[in-house]
C-alpha positions as CSV (number, residue, x, y, z in Angstrom):
1,S,10.4,-0.9,1.9
2,R,7.1,-2.6,1.5
3,T,8.7,-5.2,-0.7
4,Q,11.3,-6.0,2.0
5,I,8.6,-6.2,4.7
6,L,6.6,-8.7,2.5
7,E,9.6,-10.8,1.7
8,G,10.9,-10.8,5.3
9,A,7.6,-11.2,7.1
10,W,5.7,-13.5,4.7
11,G,8.6,-15.0,2.7
12,Y,7.4,-14.4,-0.8
13,D,8.1,-12.1,-3.8
14,A,5.9,-9.0,-3.7
15,T,3.7,-7.6,-6.4
16,I,2.1,-4.1,-6.5
17,E,-1.2,-5.5,-5.2
18,D,0.6,-7.3,-2.4
19,E,2.3,-4.1,-1.3
20,R,-1.1,-2.6,-0.5
21,T,-1.4,-5.4,2.1
22,V,1.5,-3.8,4.0
23,N,-0.4,-0.5,4.0
24,V,-3.4,-2.1,5.6
25,H,-1.3,-3.9,8.3
26,I,0.6,-0.7,9.1
27,R,-2.6,1.2,9.5
28,R,-4.0,-1.6,11.8
29,L,-0.8,-1.6,13.9
30,R,-1.0,2.2,14.2
31,E,-4.7,1.9,15.4
32,K,-3.5,-0.5,18.1
33,V,-0.4,1.3,19.4
34,E,-0.7,5.0,18.6
35,L,-2.5,7.4,20.8
36,E,-3.5,9.3,17.7
37,P,-3.2,7.0,14.7
38,S,-3.8,9.9,12.2
39,Q,-0.6,11.6,13.6
40,P,1.7,8.6,14.2
41,A,4.6,9.0,16.6
42,L,5.8,5.4,16.9
43,I,5.4,3.9,13.4
44,L,6.6,6.6,10.9
45,T,6.4,6.6,7.1
46,V,9.8,7.5,5.6
47,P,9.1,8.7,2.0
48,G,11.0,6.8,-0.6
49,I,12.3,4.4,2.0
50,G,9.5,2.6,3.9
51,Y,8.7,2.7,7.6
52,R,10.6,3.4,10.8
53,L,9.7,2.2,14.3
54,V,10.5,4.8,17.0
55,A,11.0,3.1,20.4
């Protein structure tokens, strides 16, 4: 989940505003690694769960 990413990567408790930070970073990662960022194949959003890296 976004909260787990924030706590694991940055080491602090997350707030709703902080969770949007994860959205921005995921979008930027997709722009760098995906062939078509608007249709991701490597970094997937899993509704209700978080994200999944397909490698």
